[in-house]
DSSP file (Angstrom, degrees, kcal/mol; ACC not computed):
  #  RESIDUE AA STRUCTURE BP1 BP2  ACC     N-H-->O    O-->H-N    N-H-->O    O-->H-N    TCO  KAPPA ALPHA  PHI   PSI    X-CA   Y-CA   Z-CA
    1    1 A X     >        0   0    0      0, 0.0     4,-2.3     0, 0.0     5,-0.2   0.000 360.0 360.0 360.0 -45.6    0.0    0.0    0.0
    2    2 A X  H  >  +     0   0    0      1,-0.2     4,-2.2     2,-0.2     5,-0.2   0.901 360.0  49.4 -58.6 -43.1    2.7    2.5    1.0
    3    3 A X  H  > S+     0   0    0      1,-0.2     4,-2.3     2,-0.2    -1,-0.2   0.895 109.7  51.9 -63.4 -40.8    4.4    2.1   -2.4
    4    4 A X  H  > S+     0   0    0      2,-0.2     4,-2.2     1,-0.2    -1,-0.2   0.898 109.2  49.7 -63.3 -41.5    1.2    2.6   -4.3
    5    5 A X  H  X S+     0   0    0     -4,-2.3     4,-2.2     2,-0.2    -1,-0.2   0.912 110.7  50.0 -64.3 -42.6    0.4    5.8   -2.3
    6    6 A X  H  X S+     0   0    0     -4,-2.2     4,-2.1     1,-0.2    -2,-0.2   0.908 110.6  49.8 -63.1 -41.1    3.9    7.2   -3.1
    7    7 A X  H  X S+     0   0    0     -4,-2.3     4,-2.3     1,-0.2    -1,-0.2   0.905 109.5  51.0 -64.6 -41.0    3.5    6.4   -6.8
    8    8 A X  H  X S+     0   0    0     -4,-2.2     4,-2.3     1,-0.2    -1,-0.2   0.901 109.0  52.3 -61.4 -41.0    0.2    8.2   -6.8
    9    9 A X  H  X S+     0   0    0     -4,-2.2     4,-2.3     2,-0.2    -2,-0.2   0.911 108.6  49.6 -62.8 -43.4    1.7   11.2   -5.2
   10   10 A X  H  X S+     0   0    0     -4,-2.1     4,-2.3     2,-0.2    -2,-0.2   0.923 111.0  48.8 -63.7 -44.6    4.5   11.4   -7.8
   11   11 A X  H  X S+     0   0    0     -4,-2.3     4,-1.4     1,-0.2    -1,-0.2   0.904 110.4  52.3 -61.3 -40.8    2.0   11.2  -10.6
   12   12 A X  H  X S+     0   0    0     -4,-2.3     4,-0.6     1,-0.2     3,-0.2   0.909 108.8  50.2 -61.8 -43.1   -0.1   13.9   -9.0
   13   13 A X  H >< S+     0   0    0     -4,-2.3     3,-1.2     1,-0.2     4,-0.5   0.906 107.5  53.4 -62.8 -42.2    3.0   16.2   -8.7
   14   14 A X  H >< S+     0   0    0     -4,-2.3     3,-1.0     1,-0.3     4,-0.4   0.806  97.1  66.5 -64.9 -28.0    3.9   15.7  -12.4
   15   15 A X  H 3< S+     0   0    0     -4,-1.4     3,-0.3     1,-0.2    -1,-0.3   0.778 104.2  45.3 -63.7 -25.2    0.4   16.7  -13.4
   16   16 A X  T XX S+     0   0    0     -3,-1.2     3,-1.1    -4,-0.6     4,-0.8   0.498  85.1  93.9 -96.6  -4.8    1.2   20.2  -12.1
   17   17 A X  H <> S+     0   0    0     -3,-1.0     4,-1.9    -4,-0.5     3,-0.5   0.819  74.2  64.9 -62.0 -32.4    4.6   20.6  -13.7
   18   18 A X  H 3> S+     0   0    0     -4,-0.4     4,-2.3    -3,-0.3    -1,-0.3   0.840  96.3  59.3 -59.8 -29.2    3.4   22.3  -16.9
   19   19 A X  H <> S+     0   0    0     -3,-1.1     4,-0.8     2,-0.2    -1,-0.2   0.902 105.2  48.4 -63.0 -40.4    2.3   25.2  -14.7
   20   20 A X  H >< S+     0   0    0     -4,-0.8     3,-0.8    -3,-0.5    -2,-0.2   0.913 110.3  51.1 -66.1 -42.8    5.8   25.7  -13.5
   21   21 A X  H >< S+     0   0    0     -4,-1.9     3,-1.7     1,-0.2    -2,-0.2   0.893 105.1  56.7 -62.0 -40.0    7.1   25.6  -17.1
   22   22 A X  H 3< S+     0   0    0     -4,-2.3    -1,-0.2     1,-0.3    -2,-0.2   0.721 105.1  52.7 -65.1 -20.1    4.6   28.2  -18.1
   23   23 A X  T << S+     0   0    0     -3,-0.8    -1,-0.3    -4,-0.8    -2,-0.2   0.223  82.1 144.3 -96.5  13.6    6.0   30.6  -15.5
   24   24 A X    <   -     0   0    0     -3,-1.7   146,-3.1   145,-0.1     2,-0.7  -0.253  48.1-136.2 -62.1 133.6    9.6   30.1  -16.7
   25   25 A X  E     -A  169   0A   0    144,-0.2   144,-0.3     1,-0.2     3,-0.1  -0.826  20.2-176.5 -89.1 117.5   11.8   33.1  -16.6
   26   26 A X  E     +     0   0A   0    142,-2.3     2,-0.3    -2,-0.7   143,-0.2   0.780  66.0   1.5 -84.1 -29.0   13.7   33.3  -19.8
   27   27 A X  E     +A  168   0A   0    141,-1.6   141,-2.3    54,-0.0     2,-0.3  -0.977  55.0 174.9-160.9 139.9   15.9   36.3  -19.0
   28   28 A X  E     -A  167   0A   0     -2,-0.3     2,-0.4   139,-0.2   139,-0.2  -0.970   5.4-177.4-146.9 140.4   16.6   38.7  -16.1
   29   29 A X  E     +A  166   0A   0    137,-2.3   137,-1.8    -2,-0.3   136,-0.1  -0.965  17.1 172.4-140.1 122.1   19.3   41.4  -15.9
   30   30 A X        -     0   0    0     -2,-0.4    31,-0.2   135,-0.2    -1,-0.1   0.344  45.7-129.3-104.9   3.8   19.9   43.6  -12.9
   31   31 A X  S    S+     0   0    0      1,-0.1    31,-0.1   135,-0.1    -2,-0.0   0.574  71.9 125.0  62.5  12.6   23.1   45.1  -14.5
   32   32 A X  S    S+     0   0    0      1,-0.1    -1,-0.1    29,-0.1     3,-0.1   0.845  83.8  24.0 -69.8 -32.6   25.2   44.4  -11.4
   33   33 A X  S    S-     0   0    0      1,-0.3     2,-0.2    28,-0.1    -1,-0.1   0.819 131.4 -33.1-100.4 -39.3   27.8   42.4  -13.3
   34   34 A X  S    S-     0   0    0     27,-0.1    -1,-0.3     0, 0.0    -3,-0.1  -0.870  70.7 -75.7-163.5-168.9   27.5   43.7  -16.9
   35   35 A X    >   -     0   0    0     -2,-0.2     3,-1.9    -3,-0.1    -3,-0.0   0.420  55.7-128.1 -88.2   1.7   25.2   45.0  -19.6
   36   36 A X  T 3   -     0   0    0      1,-0.3     3,-0.1    43,-0.0    -1,-0.0   0.821  67.9 -60.6  55.5  33.5   23.7   41.5  -20.3
   37   37 A X  T 3  S+     0   0    0      1,-0.3     2,-0.4    42,-0.1    43,-0.3   0.661  92.0 150.4  66.6  19.4   24.4   42.1  -24.0
   38   38 A X    <   -     0   0    0     -3,-1.9     2,-0.4    41,-0.1    -1,-0.3  -0.678  28.6-164.9 -71.9 136.2   22.3   45.1  -24.4
   39   39 A X  E     -F   78   0B   0     39,-2.3    39,-2.8    -2,-0.4     2,-0.2  -0.951  20.9-109.1-128.7 147.7   23.9   47.2  -27.1
   40   40 A X  E     -F   77   0B   0     -2,-0.4    37,-0.3    37,-0.2     2,-0.2  -0.490  33.6-127.7 -71.7 140.4   23.4   50.8  -28.2
   41   41 A X        -     0   0    0     35,-3.1    35,-0.3    -2,-0.2     3,-0.2  -0.489  27.5-106.2 -82.4 158.3   21.7   51.3  -31.5
   42   42 A X  S    S+     0   0    0      1,-0.2    -1,-0.1    -2,-0.2    34,-0.0  -0.304  92.4  42.2 -79.3 168.3   23.3   53.5  -34.2
   43   43 A X  S    S+     0   0    0      1,-0.2     2,-0.3    -2,-0.1    -1,-0.2   0.885  81.1 130.7  62.6  45.3   22.2   57.0  -35.2
   44   44 A X        -     0   0    0     -3,-0.2    -1,-0.2     1,-0.1    31,-0.2  -0.842  58.4-140.8-119.1 161.1   21.7   58.4  -31.7
   45   45 A X  S    S+     0   0    0     29,-1.0     2,-0.3    -2,-0.3    25,-0.3   0.425  88.4  26.3 -98.9  -0.6   22.9   61.6  -30.1
   46   46 A X  S    S-     0   0    0     28,-1.9    30,-0.4    27,-0.1     2,-0.3  -0.935  73.9-130.6-150.1 170.7   23.5   59.9  -26.8
   47   47 A X        -     0   0    0     19,-0.5    19,-3.0    -2,-0.3     2,-0.4  -0.935  16.7-120.6-128.6 150.0   24.3   56.4  -25.4
   48   48 A X  E     -B   65   0A   0     -2,-0.3     2,-0.3    17,-0.2    17,-0.2  -0.744  37.9-173.8 -80.9 136.0   23.0   54.1  -22.7
   49   49 A X  E     -B   64   0A   0     15,-3.0    15,-2.6    -2,-0.4     2,-0.6  -0.966  29.2-117.2-131.9 149.8   25.8   53.3  -20.2
   50   50 A X  E     +B   63   0A   0     -2,-0.3     2,-0.4    13,-0.2    13,-0.2  -0.765  47.7 168.2 -84.0 124.1   26.0   51.0  -17.2
   51   51 A X  E     -B   62   0A   0     11,-2.6    11,-2.1    -2,-0.6     2,-0.6  -0.995  40.3-122.4-143.6 143.2   26.6   53.1  -14.2
   52   52 A X  E     +B   61   0A   0     -2,-0.4     2,-0.3     9,-0.2     9,-0.2  -0.779  51.5 156.7 -85.2 123.4   26.6   52.7  -10.4
   53   53 A X  E     -B   60   0A   0      7,-2.8     7,-2.0    -2,-0.6     2,-0.4  -0.834  46.3-133.4-139.5 170.8   24.0   55.2   -9.1
   54   54 A X  E     +B   59   0A   0     -2,-0.3     2,-0.4     5,-0.2     5,-0.2  -0.901  38.0 163.0-129.9 104.7   21.7   56.1   -6.3
   55   55 A X  E >   -B   58   0A   0      3,-2.0     3,-2.3    -2,-0.4    -2,-0.1  -0.983  64.9 -13.5-123.3 130.5   18.3   57.2   -7.7
   56   56 A X  T 3  S-     0   0    0     -2,-0.4    75,-0.2     1,-0.3    -1,-0.1   0.811 128.5 -49.6  54.4  36.8   15.1   57.4   -5.7
   57   57 A X  T 3  S+     0   0    0      1,-0.2     2,-0.5    73,-0.0    -1,-0.3   0.504 114.9 113.4  82.0   3.7   16.4   55.5   -2.7
   58   58 A X  E <   -B   55   0A   0     -3,-2.3    -3,-2.0     2,-0.0     2,-0.4  -0.931  46.7-165.1-112.6 131.5   17.8   52.6   -4.8
   59   59 A X  E     +B   54   0A   0     -2,-0.5     2,-0.3    -5,-0.2    -5,-0.2  -0.880  39.4  65.3-113.4 146.6   21.6   52.0   -5.1
   60   60 A X  E    S-B   53   0A   0     -7,-2.0    -7,-2.8    -2,-0.4     2,-0.3  -0.869  82.2 -34.9 142.0-171.2   23.4   49.8   -7.6
   61   61 A X  E     +B   52   0A   0     -2,-0.3     2,-0.3    -9,-0.2    -9,-0.2  -0.672  57.9 157.9 -88.0 137.8   24.1   49.4  -11.3
   62   62 A X  E     -B   51   0A   0    -11,-2.1   -11,-2.6    -2,-0.3     2,-0.5  -0.865  44.8-103.5-141.1 172.4   21.6   50.5  -13.9
   63   63 A X  E     +BC  50 163A   0    100,-2.4   100,-2.6    -2,-0.3     2,-0.3  -0.943  49.9 165.3-101.3 127.7   21.6   51.5  -17.5
   64   64 A X  E     -BC  49 162A   0    -15,-2.6   -15,-3.0    -2,-0.5     2,-0.5  -0.910  42.9 -91.1-138.1 163.8   21.2   55.3  -17.9
   65   65 A X  E     -B   48   0A   0     96,-1.3     2,-0.4    -2,-0.3   -17,-0.2  -0.662  39.9-128.0 -81.7 125.5   21.7   57.8  -20.6
   66   66 A X        -     0   0    0    -19,-3.0   -19,-0.5    -2,-0.5     2,-0.1  -0.594  25.7-124.6 -73.6 123.6   25.2   59.3  -20.6
   67   67 A X        +     0   0    0     -2,-0.4     2,-0.2   -21,-0.1    -1,-0.1  -0.427  41.0 160.6 -69.9 141.8   25.0   63.1  -20.5
   68   68 A X        -     0   0    0      2,-0.3   -22,-0.0    -2,-0.1     5,-0.0  -0.759  53.7 -82.0-144.8-168.1   26.8   64.9  -23.3
   69   69 A X  S    S+     0   0    0     -2,-0.2     2,-0.1     3,-0.0    -2,-0.1   0.593  86.8 110.8 -82.1 -10.8   26.8   68.4  -25.0
   70   70 A X        -     0   0    0    -25,-0.3    -2,-0.3     1,-0.1    84,-0.2  -0.403  61.5-146.7 -67.0 137.7   23.8   67.7  -27.4
   71   71 A X  S    S+     0   0    0      1,-0.2    83,-2.9    82,-0.1     2,-0.7   0.946  93.6  43.4 -68.0 -48.7   20.7   69.6  -26.5
   72   72 A X  E    S- G   0 153B   0     81,-0.2     2,-0.7    82,-0.1    81,-0.2  -0.889  79.5-165.6 -99.6 115.8   18.4   66.8  -27.7
   73   73 A X  E     + G   0 152B   0     79,-3.3    79,-2.4    -2,-0.7     2,-0.5  -0.898   8.3 179.8-108.1 113.0   19.8   63.5  -26.4
   74   74 A X  E     + G   0 151B   0     -2,-0.7   -28,-1.9    77,-0.2   -29,-1.0  -0.946   5.4 172.4-113.0 129.9   18.3   60.4  -28.0
   75   75 A X  E     + G   0 150B   0     75,-2.3    75,-2.5    -2,-0.5     2,-0.4  -1.000   7.1 176.5-138.8 138.1   19.4   57.0  -27.0
   76   76 A X  E     - G   0 149B   0     -2,-0.4   -35,-3.1   -30,-0.4     2,-0.3  -0.999   3.9-174.0-140.3 142.9   18.2   53.5  -27.8
   77   77 A X  E     -FG  40 148B   0     71,-2.1    71,-2.7    -2,-0.4     2,-0.3  -0.979   8.9-156.7-134.9 148.3   19.5   50.1  -26.8
   78   78 A X  E     -FG  39 147B   0    -39,-2.8   -39,-2.3    -2,-0.3     2,-0.3  -0.854   9.5-167.4-127.9 160.0   18.5   46.7  -27.9
   79   79 A X  E     - G   0 146B   0     67,-2.1    67,-2.5    -2,-0.3     2,-0.3  -0.981  12.6-148.7-146.0 131.0   18.6   43.1  -26.7
   80   80 A X  E     - G   0 145B   0     -2,-0.3     2,-0.4   -43,-0.3    65,-0.2  -0.701   5.1-157.8 -99.1 153.3   17.8   39.9  -28.7
   81   81 A X        +     0   0    0     63,-2.1    63,-0.2    -2,-0.3    60,-0.1  -0.997  17.1 169.1-129.3 135.0   16.3   36.7  -27.4
   82   82 A X        +     0   0    0     -2,-0.4    60,-0.1    61,-0.1    -1,-0.1   0.250  51.4  96.7-129.1  12.8   16.8   33.3  -29.1
   83   83 A X  S    S+     0   0    0     58,-0.1     2,-0.5     2,-0.0    59,-0.1   0.670  71.2  73.5 -80.8 -17.0   15.5   30.7  -26.6
   84   84 A X        +     0   0    0     57,-0.2    60,-0.2     1,-0.1    -3,-0.1  -0.850  49.0 178.0-105.1 129.4   12.0   30.4  -28.0
   85   85 A X        +     0   0    0     -2,-0.5     2,-0.3    56,-0.2    -1,-0.1   0.667  70.0  45.4-104.4 -20.2   11.4   28.5  -31.3
   86   86 A X  S    S-     0   0    0     55,-0.1     2,-0.2    54,-0.0    54,-0.1  -0.873 103.5 -86.3-116.6 154.7    7.6   28.7  -31.5
   87   87 A X        +     0   0    0     -2,-0.3     2,-0.3    54,-0.1    54,-0.2  -0.437  58.0 176.1 -62.1 128.9    5.5   31.8  -30.9
   88   88 A X  E     -D  140   0A   0     52,-2.7    52,-3.4    -2,-0.2     2,-0.2  -0.976  34.6-107.0-136.6 143.0    4.8   31.9  -27.2
   89   89 A X  E     +D  139   0A   0     -2,-0.3    82,-3.0    50,-0.2     2,-0.3  -0.499  48.2 176.7 -68.5 143.3    3.0   34.4  -25.0
   90   90 A X  E     -DE 138 170A   0     48,-3.5    48,-2.5    80,-0.3    83,-0.5  -0.911  32.0-132.3-143.5 169.9    5.5   36.4  -22.8
   91   91 A X  E     -DE 137 169A   0     78,-2.4    78,-2.1    -2,-0.3     2,-0.5  -0.964  17.1-166.2-128.4 112.6    5.8   39.2  -20.3
   92   92 A X  E     +DE 136 168A   0     44,-2.6    44,-2.8    -2,-0.4     2,-0.3  -0.874  21.6 169.0 -97.0 125.1    8.5   41.8  -20.9
   93   93 A X  E     +DE 135 167A   0     74,-2.6    74,-3.0    -2,-0.5     2,-0.3  -0.956  12.2 164.9-139.5 155.8    9.1   43.9  -17.8
   94   94 A X  E     -D  134   0A   0     40,-1.9    40,-3.0    -2,-0.3     2,-0.4  -0.968  33.2-119.6-163.1 152.9   11.6   46.4  -16.4
   95   95 A X  E     -DE 133 164A   0     69,-2.9    69,-2.3    -2,-0.3     2,-0.4  -0.787  34.9-170.5 -91.0 141.2   12.0   49.0  -13.7
   96   96 A X  E     -DE 132 163A   0     36,-2.5    36,-2.5    -2,-0.4     2,-0.4  -0.988  13.0-156.2-137.2 148.3   12.5   52.5  -14.9
   97   97 A X  E     -DE 131 162A   0     65,-2.5    65,-2.0    -2,-0.4     2,-0.4  -0.975  12.7-179.1-122.8 132.5   13.4   55.8  -13.2
   98   98 A X  E     +DE 130 161A   0     32,-1.4    32,-2.2    -2,-0.4     2,-0.3  -0.968   5.0 167.5-129.8 150.2   12.6   59.2  -14.6
   99   99 A X  E     + E   0 160A   0     61,-1.7    61,-2.4    -2,-0.4     4,-0.2  -0.960  36.1  26.1-157.7 140.3   13.4   62.7  -13.2
  100  100 A X  S >  S-     0   0    0     -2,-0.3     3,-1.1    59,-0.2    -1,-0.1   0.240  75.8 -88.4  94.1 152.9   13.3   66.2  -14.4
  101  101 A X  T 3  S+     0   0    0      1,-0.2    58,-0.2    55,-0.1    56,-0.2   0.716 117.0  67.9 -67.3 -22.7   11.5   68.4  -16.9
  102  102 A X  T 3  S+     0   0    0     56,-2.7    51,-3.2    50,-0.1     2,-0.7   0.701  73.0  99.5 -73.3 -18.3   14.1   67.6  -19.6
  103  103 A X  E <   +H  152   0B   0     -3,-1.1    49,-0.2    55,-0.6    24,-0.1  -0.596  45.8 164.2 -71.2 113.1   12.8   64.0  -19.8
  104  104 A X  E     +     0   0B   0     47,-2.4    20,-1.4    -2,-0.7     2,-0.3   0.781  52.1   2.2-103.8 -33.8   10.6   64.1  -22.8
  105  105 A X  E     -HI 151 123B   0     46,-1.5    46,-2.6    18,-0.2     2,-0.3  -0.993  46.4-179.4-161.0 144.1    9.9   60.5  -24.0
  106  106 A X  E     +HI 150 122B   0     16,-2.0    16,-2.0    -2,-0.3     2,-0.3  -0.961  20.7 158.5-149.2 132.0   10.6   56.9  -23.1
  107  107 A X  E     -HI 149 121B   0     42,-2.9    42,-2.6    -2,-0.3     2,-0.4  -0.946  30.5-137.5-150.2 167.5    9.4   53.8  -25.0
  108  108 A X  E     -HI 148 120B   0     12,-2.7    11,-2.6    -2,-0.3    12,-1.4  -0.998  17.3-167.7-130.8 136.2    9.8   50.2  -25.8
  109  109 A X  E     -HI 147 118B   0     38,-2.6    38,-2.6    -2,-0.4     2,-0.5  -0.945  10.6-147.2-121.8 143.1    9.6   48.6  -29.2
  110  110 A X  E     -HI 146 117B   0      7,-2.8     7,-2.2    -2,-0.4     2,-0.4  -0.952  12.3-162.8-110.3 126.5    9.4   44.9  -30.1
  111  111 A X  E     +HI 145 116B   0     34,-3.6    34,-2.1    -2,-0.5     2,-0.3  -0.901  16.3 163.6-106.7 137.2   11.0   43.7  -33.3
  112  112 A X  E >   - I   0 115B   0      3,-2.8     3,-2.0    -2,-0.4    32,-0.1  -0.861  56.2 -91.1-137.7 173.9   10.1   40.4  -34.9
  113  113 A X  T 3  S+     0   0    0      1,-0.3     3,-0.1    -2,-0.3    31,-0.0   0.772 126.4  56.2 -60.1 -24.6   10.6   38.9  -38.3
  114  114 A X  T 3  S-     0   0    0      1,-0.3    -1,-0.3     0, 0.0     2,-0.3   0.531 123.9 -82.3 -85.7  -5.7    7.2   40.2  -39.3
  115  115 A X  E <   -I  112   0B   0     -3,-2.0    -3,-2.8     2,-0.0     2,-0.3  -0.865  49.6 -65.8 137.9-170.9    8.1   43.8  -38.4
  116  116 A X  E     -I  111   0B   0     -2,-0.3     2,-0.3    -5,-0.2    -5,-0.2  -0.894  38.0-178.7-121.0 148.7    8.4   46.2  -35.4
  117  117 A X  E     -I  110   0B   0     -7,-2.2    -7,-2.8    -2,-0.3     2,-0.3  -0.992  31.9-116.0-147.5 138.3    5.7   47.7  -33.1
  118  118 A X  E     +I  109   0B   0     -2,-0.3    -9,-0.3    -9,-0.2     3,-0.1  -0.582  32.3 176.7 -68.0 130.7    5.7   50.1  -30.2
  119  119 A X  E     +     0   0B   0    -11,-2.6     2,-0.3     1,-0.4   -10,-0.2   0.561  62.0   8.4-114.5 -13.0    4.6   48.1  -27.2
  120  120 A X  E     +I  108   0B   0    -12,-1.4   -12,-2.7    16,-0.1    -1,-0.4  -0.941  66.1 150.6-165.5 142.2    4.9   50.7  -24.4
  121  121 A X  E     -I  107   0B   0     -2,-0.3     2,-0.3   -14,-0.2   -14,-0.2  -0.985  16.7-170.5-165.4 161.8    5.5   54.4  -24.1
  122  122 A X  E     -I  106   0B   0    -16,-2.0   -16,-2.0    -2,-0.3     2,-0.2  -0.968  12.8-152.1-150.3 160.0    5.0   57.6  -22.1
  123  123 A X  E >>  -I  105   0B   0     -2,-0.3     3,-2.2   -18,-0.2     4,-0.6  -0.604  44.4 -76.6-123.2-173.9    5.8   61.2  -22.8
  124  124 A X  T 34 S+     0   0    0    -20,-1.4     3,-0.2     1,-0.3   -19,-0.1   0.641 123.0  64.7 -64.4 -15.1    6.5   64.3  -20.7
  125  125 A X  T 34 S+     0   0    0    -21,-0.2    -1,-0.3     1,-0.2   -21,-0.0   0.677 109.6  39.5 -78.2 -15.2    2.8   64.8  -19.8
  126  126 A X  T <4 S+     0   0    0     -3,-2.2     2,-0.3     2,-0.0    -2,-0.2   0.433  84.8 122.6-109.9  -2.6    2.9   61.5  -17.9
  127  127 A X     <  +     0   0    0     -4,-0.6     2,-0.4    -3,-0.2   -27,-0.0  -0.468  31.4 176.0 -74.5 125.0    6.4   61.7  -16.3
  128  128 A X        -     0   0    0     -2,-0.3   -30,-0.3     2,-0.1    -2,-0.0  -0.999  36.0-112.0-123.6 127.3    6.4   61.4  -12.5
  129  129 A X  S    S+     0   0    0     -2,-0.4   -30,-0.2   -32,-0.1     2,-0.2  -0.280  75.6  47.5 -62.0 141.8    9.9   61.3  -10.8
  130  130 A X  E    S-D   98   0A   0    -32,-2.2   -32,-1.4     2,-0.0     2,-0.3  -0.628  93.2 -40.5 123.5-179.5   10.9   58.1   -9.2
  131  131 A X  E     +D   97   0A   0    -34,-0.2     2,-0.3    -2,-0.2   -34,-0.2  -0.639  54.4 171.2 -84.7 137.6   11.0   54.3   -9.9
  132  132 A X  E     -D   96   0A   0    -36,-2.5   -36,-2.5    -2,-0.3     2,-0.4  -0.884  27.0-124.2-136.1 167.5    8.1   52.6  -11.7
  133  133 A X  E     -D   95   0A   0     -2,-0.3     2,-0.5   -38,-0.2   -38,-0.2  -0.972  14.8-159.7-119.2 129.4    7.5   49.1  -13.1
  134  134 A X  E     -D   94   0A   0    -40,-3.0   -40,-1.9    -2,-0.4     2,-0.4  -0.924  10.0-179.1-105.1 132.6    6.5   48.4  -16.7
  135  135 A X  E     -D   93   0A   0     -2,-0.5     2,-0.5   -42,-0.2   -42,-0.2  -0.980   5.3-177.4-132.8 118.9    4.9   45.1  -17.5
  136  136 A X  E     -D   92   0A   0    -44,-2.8   -44,-2.6    -2,-0.4     2,-0.4  -0.968  22.1-138.5-126.2 122.4    4.0   44.4  -21.1
  137  137 A X  E     +D   91   0A   0     -2,-0.5     2,-0.3   -46,-0.2   -46,-0.2  -0.664  38.7 163.0 -76.7 128.7    2.2   41.3  -22.5
  138  138 A X  E     -D   90   0A   0    -48,-2.5   -48,-3.5    -2,-0.4     2,-0.5  -0.887  41.2-119.7-138.7 165.6    3.9   40.3  -25.8
  139  139 A X  E     -D   89   0A   0     -2,-0.3     2,-0.3   -50,-0.3   -50,-0.2  -0.965  38.3-166.7-107.0 131.9    4.1   37.3  -28.1
  140  140 A X  E     +D   88   0A   0    -52,-3.4   -52,-2.7    -2,-0.5     2,-0.2  -0.869  17.6 160.8-123.3 151.1    7.7   36.1  -28.5
  141  141 A X    >   -     0   0    0     -2,-0.3     3,-1.8   -54,-0.2   -57,-0.2  -0.831  60.2 -72.0-148.3-170.6    9.6   33.9  -30.9
  142  142 A X  T 3  S+     0   0    0      1,-0.3   -57,-0.1    -2,-0.2   -61,-0.1   0.619 128.3  54.4 -69.2 -10.2   13.2   33.3  -31.9
  143  143 A X  T 3  S+     0   0    0    -63,-0.1    -1,-0.3     2,-0.0   -61,-0.1   0.400  79.7 129.2 -98.5   2.4   13.3   36.6  -33.9
  144  144 A X    <   +     0   0    0     -3,-1.8   -63,-2.1   -63,-0.2     2,-0.3  -0.317  28.2 171.0 -65.7 135.6   12.2   38.7  -30.9
  145  145 A X  E     -GH  80 111B   0    -34,-2.1   -34,-3.6   -65,-0.2     2,-0.4  -0.986  17.9-151.6-143.4 133.5   14.2   41.8  -30.1
  146  146 A X  E     -GH  79 110B   0    -67,-2.5   -67,-2.1    -2,-0.3     2,-0.4  -0.886   8.3-166.1-109.3 139.6   13.4   44.6  -27.6
  147  147 A X  E     -GH  78 109B   0    -38,-2.6   -38,-2.6    -2,-0.4     2,-0.5  -0.988   6.6-156.7-125.2 131.8   14.5   48.2  -28.0
  148  148 A X  E     -GH  77 108B   0    -71,-2.7   -71,-2.1    -2,-0.4     2,-0.4  -0.931  16.3-174.0-106.3 129.8   14.4   50.8  -25.2
  149  149 A X  E     +GH  76 107B   0    -42,-2.6   -42,-2.9    -2,-0.5     2,-0.3  -0.974   6.1 175.9-128.3 135.4   14.4   54.4  -26.5
  150  150 A X  E     -GH  75 106B   0    -75,-2.5   -75,-2.3    -2,-0.4     2,-0.4  -0.984  12.2-159.0-138.5 151.5   14.5   57.6  -24.5
  151  151 A X  E     -GH  74 105B   0    -46,-2.6   -47,-2.4    -2,-0.3   -46,-1.5  -0.997   5.5-173.4-133.1 131.2   14.8   61.3  -25.3
  152  152 A X  E     -GH  73 103B   0    -79,-2.4   -79,-3.3    -2,-0.4     2,-0.7  -0.987  10.6-157.7-121.9 131.5   16.0   64.1  -23.1
  153  153 A X  E >   -G   72   0B   0    -51,-3.2     3,-1.7    -2,-0.4     4,-0.2  -0.905   4.1-169.1-109.4 102.2   15.7   67.8  -24.1
  154  154 A X  G >  S+     0   0    0    -83,-2.9     3,-1.1    -2,-0.7    -1,-0.1   0.705  81.3  70.1 -67.4 -19.5   18.3   69.7  -22.0
  155  155 A X  G 3  S+     0   0    0    -84,-0.3    -1,-0.3     1,-0.2     3,-0.1   0.710  99.3  50.8 -69.9 -17.2   16.9   73.1  -23.1
  156  156 A X  G <  S-     0   0    0     -3,-1.7    -1,-0.2     1,-0.4     2,-0.2   0.444 125.2 -89.5 -96.2  -2.2   13.9   72.3  -20.9
  157  157 A X    <   -     0   0    0     -3,-1.1    -1,-0.4    -4,-0.2    -4,-0.0  -0.732  69.3 -18.5 125.7-174.9   15.9   71.3  -17.8
  158  158 A X        -     0   0    0     -2,-0.2   -56,-2.7    -3,-0.1   -55,-0.6  -0.311  57.7-172.9 -65.3 147.3   17.6   68.4  -16.3
  159  159 A X        -     0   0    0    -57,-0.3     2,-0.4   -58,-0.2   -59,-0.2  -0.984   9.1-179.5-146.8 135.5   16.5   64.9  -17.4
  160  160 A X  E     + E   0  99A   0    -61,-2.4   -61,-1.7    -2,-0.3     2,-0.4  -1.000   3.1 176.3-135.0 134.1   17.3   61.5  -16.2
  161  161 A X  E     + E   0  98A   0     -2,-0.4   -96,-1.3   -63,-0.2     2,-0.3  -0.995  10.0 172.1-133.4 131.6   16.2   58.1  -17.4
  162  162 A X  E     -CE  64  97A   0    -65,-2.0   -65,-2.5    -2,-0.4     2,-0.4  -0.973  15.2-155.2-138.1 153.5   17.4   54.8  -16.0
  163  163 A X  E     +CE  63  96A   0   -100,-2.6  -100,-2.4    -2,-0.3     2,-0.3  -0.978  18.0 163.8-130.7 141.3   16.5   51.1  -16.5
  164  164 A X  E     + E   0  95A   0    -69,-2.3   -69,-2.9    -2,-0.4  -134,-0.2  -0.964  53.0  26.8-148.8 162.1   17.0   48.2  -14.1
  165  165 A X  E     -     0   0A   0     -2,-0.3     2,-0.4   -71,-0.2  -135,-0.2   0.893  66.5-173.0  51.1  54.2   15.7   44.6  -13.6
  166  166 A X  E     +A   29   0A   0   -137,-1.8  -137,-2.3   -72,-0.2     2,-0.3  -0.646  11.2 174.6 -78.3 130.5   14.8   43.8  -17.2
  167  167 A X  E     -AE  28  93A   0    -74,-3.0   -74,-2.6    -2,-0.4     2,-0.4  -0.969  27.9-161.0-140.5 152.8   13.1   40.5  -17.5
  168  168 A X  E     -AE  27  92A   0   -141,-2.3  -142,-2.3    -2,-0.3  -141,-1.6  -0.975  19.8-179.4-133.4 120.6   11.3   38.3  -20.0
  169  169 A X  E     -AE  25  91A   0    -78,-2.1   -78,-2.4    -2,-0.4     2,-0.3  -0.855  32.4-109.3-117.6 151.9    9.0   35.5  -18.7
  170  170 A X  E    S+ E   0  90A   0   -146,-3.1   -80,-0.3    -2,-0.3   -81,-0.0  -0.658  87.4  40.2 -76.3 137.1    6.9   32.9  -20.5
  171  171 A X  S    S-     0   0    0    -82,-3.0    -2,-0.2    -2,-0.3   -33,-0.1   0.168  98.0 -73.3  99.0 146.0    3.2   33.7  -20.2
  172  172 A X              0   0    0      1,-0.1   -81,-0.2   -35,-0.1   -35,-0.1  -0.253 360.0 360.0 -65.9 156.5    1.4   37.0  -20.5
  173  173 A X              0   0    0    -83,-0.5    -1,-0.1   -81,-0.1   -82,-0.1   0.469 360.0 360.0 -66.2 360.0    1.6   39.5  -17.6
């Protein structure tokens, strides 16, 4: 009897394993060690850099826009994912920090073999200083690439944009 009960328990446990697989984290980057292969896109007036900062009560490494002499600073960085071979629902998420009147725009675009689409954005009418969390339901496959784009207009004042804890999970948010 005891062996039969144990076997039943194991079969019962296996029945729930697909739920765990559906919650799989495909990628997470807190930028503490490196840039996690995020790369700057060409044709920008500024660059994303990995920097140790203290913003909004949070300390550590983040990706932020490197200040330069350009009045309008546009920066975009991208990251590819190749772990998924069939189209799968996913959740792309990241923490972001904004500060200052110069912060004009921040967005995320998803590129796939079928084209590119903006999946999340806000502009200067929505900017509230501090850390926030973006969670975006997406469909992902082996051609998926995410791009983060920000614009700061220094003629309007100081502007800061930073990104941390970028993640991609299987299943919609």
